[in-house]
Steps between C-alpha positions, in 0.01 A plus 500: 500500500308777669407835356788689674766273338329530157489879539862506595591295195288714266663814640852368452418399144367847425804651662743295295308571178499868573871513590638281215237554224372848556150640520352293217626172641357600839172569343496176299570293816231692687232435235593134446521444881151654538364281222653192660357595840146533353531170309629322810223639718237398244639150461524458881140607541570811708387736221154471346511641152132410427379807675701730274331377178197677357225311315 
């Protein structure tokens, strides 16, 4: 799945959540989708979280 298809799916999910569930459902889907994206990128190795930590 390429990024355009993933973006289309995410946009459709946000649209359905906003239409059927209102603003708070839209916001919840947006936040959880962003968290899933960050976790997926970190597990895949495309996002290096070690640079964000301070020691």
